[in-house]
N, C-alpha and C positions, 0 to 999 in steps of 0.2 A: 502536515501530511494528510493525504486522503487515500484511503484504500477502498476500492470498489470491485465487486465481483460481478462479471457478466458471463453467464454460462460457464465455459471452461477457461475463462481468462481472469486473471487478477491484475487490476490496473492500480499502480502506485504513482501518485503525483506528489512532488515536494517542491516547495518554493522557498528560497532563502536569499535575501538581499538582491532581489530582481532576477535571480537565476532560477528557472523552472525546469524540472526534470520529470519526464513521464516514462514509466517502465511498464511494459505489458508482458506478463508471464502467462504462457499457455500451458495448461495441465492436460496431459493425455487422458488419464483416467479421472473422470469427474467425481471428486469426493463430495460427500454430503456437507462437510464443514472444512473450513480452512482457518488455521491459526497463524497469527503474526506475532513475532517478538522483536522488540526494539531494544538495542543496548547501546551503551556509550559511557566511557569513564570520564570524559572531559567535555561533555556537551549536555545541553538541556534541550529536550524536544517538547514543544508546546503546540497547541492548535491542531491536535490529531482528530480527524473525522473518519468515521466508518460508515459506508453506505450499503444498504441492503438492496438487492434488485427488486 
């Protein structure tokens, strides 16, 4: 997974077994910081990368 912040947009990209998903979330009020939480009771998430603008 990759999380990237560009101005007031959060871009999340994930790839698993050849399937790639890109989600763009636009935030109306531009916060100073954005926090992300990943959960899962029957999965393992590896290869997480966080990019700063």
